[in-house]
N, C-alpha and C positions, 0 to 999 in steps of 0.2 A: 525148946521152942518157947518164945515169949507169948504170953497170953494177952490178947487185946480185950479190954472191957470197956463198956460204954457206961460211964457214970452219969449222974444227974447233971453235972456241970461240965462233963468232958465231951470229947468229940469235936469234930470240925464245927466252925461257927455256922449256925443255922441248919445243921444237918437234919433235925427233926422236921423243920419247915419244908425241906426239899424231899425227904424220904417218906414221911408218914402218909402224905396224900397218895403217893404212888402205891404204897403197900395197901392202903385202904381200898383203892380202886381195884387193884389186882385181886385182893381177897374177895371182894364182892362179885367180880366177874367170874371167879371160880365158883362162888355160891349160887349164881343165877341159874346155871343149868340144872343143879340139883334142887334148888328152892322152888322152881316152877312146878315140880311134881306135886307138892303139897299145896293146899289152898293158902295156908298161912305164908308159906314160902313164896308163893306166886305174888303176894302183896309186899311182903317184907323185903325180899331180895331186890326187886327193882327200886324200891324206895331207898334202900341202903346204898345201892349202886349210884343213884342220882345224887345222894348226899355226898358220897365219896368223890364223885366226879365234880360236884360244885366246889368241894375243898381243893381238889386238884387245880381247878381253874383259878382259884383265889391265890394259891401259893406257888404255882409254876407259870412259866411263860406260855404264850399262846400255842407254840408248836407242840409241846407235850400234851397240852389240854386238848387240842384238836385230834392228836393221835389217840388219846383216850376216848374221845367221842366216836371216832371211827371204829375203834375196838369194841366199845360197848354196843354199837349198832350191829356189828358183825356177829358178836356173841349172841345177842338176843335173837336175831333172825336165824342164825345157825342152830340155836337151841330149838326154835320152832320147827325148823326143817328136820332136825334129828328126831323130834317127837312124832313125825309123820304127818304134819299139817299140810294142807294143800298149798300150791304155789301162791294163790291170791292171798291166803292168810299170812304166809311168810312175808310177802311184800307189804302187807298191812302192818305186821310187827316191825319190819324195818323202818317204815315211814313214821309210825307212832314213836318208836324208840328214838329215831333221829330228831323228831320234834321235841321230845322231852329233854334229850341231852343238849339240844341247841339252846333251850331256855336255861338249863343248868349252866351251860358254858357262858351264856351272856350275863346271867346274874352273878356268876363267879368273877367274870372279868370286870363287871361293874363294881363289885365290892373291892377287887384288887385296886382299881383306879381310885376309889374313894379313900382307901387306906393310904395310898401314895399321896393323894391330895391333902389329907389331914396331916400327914407327916411333913409335907412340904410347907404347909401353912404355919405349923409350929416352928419349923426352922426359920422361915422367913420373918415371922414376928420376933423371934429371939434375936435375929441378926439385923433387924431394921435399924436399931439404934446406932449401928456402926456405919450406916450408909453415908451420913453427912461427913463424918470424919475421914472416911476413905475417899470420898469425892474431893475433899480438900487436899488429901495427899496426892491424888492423881493430878490435880491442878498444880500442886507444888512441883511434881516431877516434870510436868509439861513446861512450866516456866523455867525450871532449872535447865532443861534441854535447850530451850530457845536462848536462854542467856549465854550458855556455852557456845552454841552454834552461831549466834548472830553478833552479839555485842563483843564477845571475846575475839571473834574473827576480825572485826573492824579495828579494835584497839591494837591487836597484834600487828596488823598491817601498818598502822601508824608508827608503832615503836620501831619496827624493822626499817621502814623507809627513812624515818628521822635519824636513826642510828647510822645508817649508811651515808646519808648526806653529811652528818657531822664528822664522820671519819674522813671522808674525801675532801671536806672543806671546799666544795665547789659551789659557786653561786647558782649555776643552773640547776644542779641537783638539789640545792637548798630550796630554791623557789618551787621546784617540782614537789619536794617533800611537804612544803607548806600548803600547796594547793591540794595535795592528797589528804593532808591532815584536816583541812577545812571540810572537804567533801565527805571523807569517811567519818569525821567527827560528827557532822550534822546528821549523817545517816544513822550513826550509833545513837544520837540523841532521839531521833524520830522513832527508832526501833525500841528504845527504852521507854519512850512515851507510850508507844503502843502496848508494850508489855504491862505498864502500870495503869493502862486505861481500863475501860469497862469490859474486859474479856474479849476484845477483838483479836482474831487469830490471823496469822499471816496466810496469804494465798498459797496454794500448793504449787511448788516449783515445777517447771517443765524443762524440756530440752533446750529451749531458748535461754533459760536462765543459766544452764550449764555452759552454753556457748559464751554468754556474757562474762561468766566467772572466769573461764579460761582466758578470754581476751584481756580481762583486767589484770591477770597475773602474767600475761605474756608467755605462756607455756606452749610447748609443741602439742597441738591438739588435733585429734582426729575423731570424727563421729560418723558411723555408718548406719545409724538407726534413724528412721524417719518419725516414728510414733511409737509410744509405749504407754501402758496404763499409768494413771497418776500416782499410784502407790509406789511403782517401781522408779519413776522419774524423780519423785520426791526423795526417795532413799538414795538414788544415784547422785542427786545434787548435794545432799548432805555428806556423802562419802567424798565427793570431789572437793567440797569446801573444807572439810576437816583435813584431808590429805594435803591440800595446798597450804593451809595455815600451818601445819606441822612442818612442811618443807621450808616455809619461810622462817620458821623458828630454828630448825635444827640442820637444815641443808642450804644455808645461805650461799648464793652464787652457783649452785648446781643446776644442771640442765634437768628440767622436769617435763615428763611426757604424760599426757592424759588421753586415754583411748576409751571411747564409748561405742560398743558394738554388740551385735547379736551373737548369741552363743547357743548352739543346738544342745549343749549339755545341760542347759538350764531347765530343759523339759524334765530331766531327772530330779532336779531340785524341786520342781513343781509337783512331781509325783509324790515326793516325800512330804513337802510342806502342805500341799493342798489335798492330798489323799485322793486325787482323782485321776491318776495316770497322766499320760501326755495330754497337753491342752487340746481340747476339741472345739474351742470357741473361735478358731481362726486367728488366735493371737500369735501363733507361730512360736519360734524359740524365744528364750529369755534374753535378758540384758546383762552384759558383762562390762564392768567399769574397772579399768586398770590405771593406776597412777604410780609412776616410777621416777626415781631421781638417781643421779650418779654419785651422791654423797657430797657433802660440803661442810661448812663450819657452822657452829652455833651462833646465830645472829646476836642474841642478847640472852644471857643465862636467866633462868627462873621465870620464863614467860608461860610455861605450860601449867595446866590445872591438874594433870594426873588422871583425868577421867575421860579423855577424848576417845581413845580407841575402844575402851569398854562400853561407853555410851553408843559409839558408832556400831559396834557389833550387835548391841541390843536393837538398834534401829533396823539393821539389815535382817536380823532374825525375825523381827516383828513383821517385816515385809515378806517373809517366807524364803529368804535367801541365805547365803553364807558369805562370810568375810574372812579373809586372811591378810595379815599384816606382819612384815618382818624384813630383816636384812636380805639383800640379794646382791651379791658382788660387793662393791664398795658403797652401794647406796641402799635404798629402802623401797619396798614395793607394797602397795595396798591394792587388793583385788576383791571385788564384790561381784557375786553372781546372784542376780535377781530373777524371780520367776516372771513368766508372761502373765497376761490377763487370766484371771481365774476362769475355769470352765463353768458353764451355766449350772446352776443348782438343779439337781434332779428332784422334782416335786413328787412326793409320795403321798398317796391317799391312805389314811389309817385303816380303812376298811374294817375287816373283822377284828383287827387288833384295837381299834379305837372306840370312841363313844357310840358309833352307829352299829356296833356289834349286836346290840339288842334289837335294832330294827330288822336286821337280816335273820336273827333268831326267830322273830315273830313271823317272818315269811315262811321259814321252815316249819314252824308250828302250825300255821294256817294250812299249808299244803298237807301236813301230816294228819291234821284233824279232818280236812275235807275229803281227802282221798284215802288215807290210811285207815281211818275209822270205819269207812264204808266197806273196806276189804276185810275187816275183822268179823267175818260172819261165816256160818257153816256153809252156805251156798254162795256161789258167785253172784254179786249184785247184778240186776238187770242192765245197769248202765255199763257194765264191763263184759257183757256177753257178746263178744265179737269186737273186731277192730273198729268198725265204723261207729257203733254206739259209744265206744270209749273215748274216741278222739275229741268230740265236743266237750265231754265232761272234764277231761284232763286239761284241755286248753282253757276252758272257762274257769276252772279251779285255780289254774296258774295266774290268769288275768285278775282274779279276785284276790290273790294272795301277794303277788310280787310287789304291788304298789306300797305295801307296808315298809319296804326297804327305803322309801322316800319320806318316812314319817318325820324325821328331824331335818332333812335337807330341803324337801319340797312337798310339804304335807298337802298344800292346795292341789297340786297336780296329782298327787297320790290319791286323794279322795275323789277327784274327778274321774280318774282311771277306774277306781273300784265301782263307783256308781255306774259308769259306762259298762263295766263287766256285768253288773246286775241287769241292765237293760238288754244287753246281748243275750244273757241267759233267758230272759223273758221272751225274746224273739225266737230263740231256739225251742222254748217250751211250746209256743204257739205253732211252730212248724213240726212239733212232735219228734225233735231230734235228741232230747236230753231227758234223763231221769237221774235223781229225783227232781221235782219241779222247783222253780226258783223260790216259791213261797216257803218250802221246807228248808232250803239252803239259807235263806235270810233269817229264819227263826233260830237256826242253830249257830250260824257263823256271823251274825251281824256285829259281834264284838270287833270285827275288822273295821267296820264303819265307825264304831264308837272310838276305837283307838286312833283312827285318823282324824276324827273330829276333835279329840283331845290334842292331837299333834297340831292341828290348825290353831287352836287356842294358845298352845304353848310356844309355837315358833313363828306365828304370823301376828301382825298387828290386829287390833280389834276391828279396824275398818276393813281389812282384807279377809277376815275370817268369820265375821258375824253371820254370814249366810250359810256357813258349813253345816250347823245343826239343822237348819231348815231344809237343806238339800238332802241330808241323810233321812230326815223324817218323811219328806215328800217321796223320794224314790223308794224307801222302805215301804211306805204305804201302798205304792203301786205294786211292789212285789207281793205283799201280803194279800192285797185285794184281788190278785189274779189267781189265788188258790182255789181249788175245787170245793173247799168248804164254805166259800162265800156264796150266798144266794141273795137274790133281790138286786137292788140298785147298787152296782159296784162303785159308782162315783161317790155315793153317800158313804159307802164302806171305806173308800179311800180317804175321804175327809176325816172320818172318825179315827181311823188307824193312824193317819198322819198326826193328828192331835195327840194321840196316846204316845206315839214314838218321839214326839218333840220333847217330852219331859226328860227321858234318859239322854237324848242327844244333847240338849242344852246343859244337862248336868255334867256330861263328859267335857263339853266345850268350856264350861265355867271352871271346871277343875284345871283345864289347861291354861286358862287365863290367870288363875291364881298362881300356877307354877311359873308362868312368864313374869308376873309382877314380882314374885319373890326373887326370881333370878335377876331381874333388873335392879331390885333393891340391893342385892348382894353386890352386883357390879358397881352400882353407884357408890356403895360404901367403900369398896375396894379402890375405886377411882379417887374418892375423897382422901383416903389414907395415902394413896400414892401421891396425890397433889401436895398434901402436907409434908410428906417425906421429901419430895422434890424441892419444895420451898426451903426446908431445912438444909438440904444439900446445897442449894444455890447460895443460901446465906453463908454456909461454911466456906464455899468456894470464894465468894466475895471477900470474906474475912481473911482467907489465906492470901488472896491476891493483894489485899490492902497492906498486910504485914510485909510481904515481900517488896511491894512498891515503896513502903516507907524506908526499908533498908536500902533499896536502890537509890532513892532520892538523896539519902544522906551520903552515899559513897560513889558508886559507879556513875550515876547520872550527873552528879556534881563534877566529877573528874572529866566526863565527856564534854560537858559544856566548857570547862576550863581549857580543854584541848582546842576547841574551836576558837575561843577568845585569844589564846596564846598564838595560834596559827595566824589569825587575822592581824595580830600585833607584830608578827614576824619573829617571835621568840621560839626558835626551834628546840632549844634545850628544854625550855619549859613544856613544850609540846610533848617531848619524849618522857619527861618526868611525870606529867599528869596522866599520860596514857599508861605508863607502867603502874602508877598508883591505882588507876582504874582497873587494870588487870588483877592487881593484888586484891583489891576490894571484891571483885567478882569471884576470884578463887576462894577467898574466905567465905563469901556468902554461899557458893556452891557446896563447899565442904560442910558448912553448917546445915544446909538443906538435906544433903544426902545422908548425914549422920542421924537424922531423925527417923524413927520407925513408927509403924502403925500400931504397935502393941499387940492386941489380941487378933483373932482370926478375922479375915475380911468378911464382909456381908455375903450371904449366899445368893448372889445375883449375877447376871451376865457381866455387868460392869466390874463386879468383884473378882472376876476371873483374872483380870490384869494384875491386881495386887497379889493374887494367889500365884501367878506365874513368877513374879519377882521373888517370892519366898522359896519357890521350888528351883529357882535358877533356870527357868525355861522361858520361852517366848510365846506370845499369843498374838495372832493376827485377826483383826476384826474386819469383816467385809459386809456389804449390804447396808441398808438404811437402819441405823440404830434407833430403836423405839422401845418403850416399855412393853414387856411381855407379862402374861399372867404369872402370879407368884409360883404356881406349880412348875411352869416352864423355866422360870428364873432359877429356882432351886435345883431342878433336875439338871439343867445345863451346868450349874456350878458343881454339882456332885460328879457328873460325868467328867468335867474338866479336871477335878481334883484326882479322880481315879487314874486318868491318863497321865497327868503331870507327875503323879507319884511313881509312874513307870518311866519317867524321863522323856515324855513325848512333847514335841512342839505342836501347838494347836492352831487351827484356823476356826474361828467362830463366825458363822454366817447368819445374819438376820434375814429371815424371809417373811413374806406376807402372812404365812400360815404356820409359823413356828421358828425354831432355831436349829441349825445344823452345826455339829462339831466334827471336825475331821483332823486326821493326823496319821503318822506312822502307826501301824498295828503293833501293840505290845507283844513281846515274845511269850509272856505267860498266858496260857489258855484260861487260867482262872480269872484274869483281868477281863478278858473278852466275855466270859460268862456273866460276871458282875455287870458289865456294861449292857449286855443284852437284857438282863433282868431290869435294870434301871429304865432303859428305853421302853421295854414292854409294859412296865407298870404305868407309864403315862400315855400308852397308845402309840408309841413311836416304833422305830425300826433301827436295827444295826445291820450294816452291810460292810463287806470286806472286798478289797480288790487284791486278789491273790493273797500273798502273805505280807504285803508291804503297806497296806493302807486300810483305814477303818473310818467309816462314817456313821455318826449317830444322829438321827433326825428325831426331834421332839416337837410334835404338833401342838398347836394351841387347841383349847377346847372348842368344839364345833360351835360356831356362832348361830344365833337365830337369824332367819332370813325372812324377808317379805317378798311377796309376789305381786 
């Protein structure tokens, strides 16, 4: 039997990071029941358990960490029960343990996110220098695709019609060919002018453009679709245009049929491409485009560029569909299946996985301290002797603690709710319904008010939050002045106590304002860096466009203008010669553009995913409003895309208002899913699967500050 040994450098990648926290937590949970017997053990064992649990939350995903929290709470309360403690004491142990592990969980999750944030920033800064170059390469690819699809289509039509007229030597056909050359040549000149202009892009084609294209070529045309999303109709238009251009080149004289119709099977394509199952947005089935011909003769040899079908297949894959092209009978068939409109994005709130985990951990801690600590006594507290006395205490404790969950989202409302809970507690005191009195509660647990005052300073504007410390001091003064230890003039006592409480309240608020200003400085610095990077990228794009425009003006643009001039002069042979020369110049330019590579790895950004897809030989589909995302989200999205593309997955990248979502077919390897889940978890995101066929990874942006 072979012997397996774990060396210092051996073992699976990262096995210590995954295994040691679990072993540490398990060992401490075993020690806890025995350690509580001795005084030293009673202190050391819980501390060791909390440290191990913190390490578990740092190095593992949220699911195992929460399971560890539940286990630690059950072990602690079970130990107390096994030692014969009364039920109220066991409940107190459970609450206090839950509060402690909640804080350990939140701090561990926070450290996990900070580590991911630092790693992402390092990767982003290291790859930022490649952003301008790859932006230029993306512009190059866009221009190359438009040159092939637009100018080559026009010039091919001119060559074919001129050649047919010259062969027939018919005056009517010659006049028609000259008119076509003038019109198509002028369109080619306009389109080349647009391509060489300041970055203006062609409008997205619709179904009406497909109708006009079919009418221009005089084919047998049938359309049974009334409306489809722009991405599908644009891809359908390009499929029809390329197929008709190829039919004119290689099947001259053949009957050509173009069918644009709905196809229920496209829902399956959508399920794979969009990872959302059948469309639920009301878009219905997808779009099927079929172009067939009966075979014919080659109109003029050497008109093709050799990149048409490959480029078309990339266009269709980017739209989330599939393309097939090949001989059928004596002719040729091109068929594209395009998905319907994408289903609406499912917005997920990060909750306990995201940055607000600490807020809810503070809620648990506040409840644990206010209720759990009072239960850790030899006798049952007076406030828990019976159901009716316990109800007000439990409800008011909850009202005083739960608003901490709004610390970063709505701290103003949270502070108002906490102060209202104090006033309700005071009213119950006056009615004799609660124990202990609100003055004692405020003395022990007014860290809740200070925490929310800090939150107001950190997440609200100065104008909206400046009254927060005054409100804390004033209401706290009322609570303390109502105590039984106050004798004499309570109004004067309230004024003095309010003044005393104002100092720590303003200190907490000022610390929050300092945090807010520091956060704004970091955001402003990041915005400046992004602006400089965008400026460099725009300059690189303009330079790329200028170089391509210079080549076009020397070659294809000059030939297109010569075609128009020759057609206006009635020289059909010259028209054909100039059009063929223009096609040859375009073919040479396209070959030169496609032979250039980007060199090193693409930048780790959402935009860099497209270049990454080219290298992996896959496709990526972008949806939603493209806008810059924080560096952490950009890098995380790039890493998720790289992991999926390495498994051969075709991706959809959706930009949302609150983050980025990546979706595609689920990888067969479970290890890939585990890595993806860890990536999403480290940024506060989620991974969800749809059966075995689809996977979605949602990466949220850092929670923004809000004003009320």
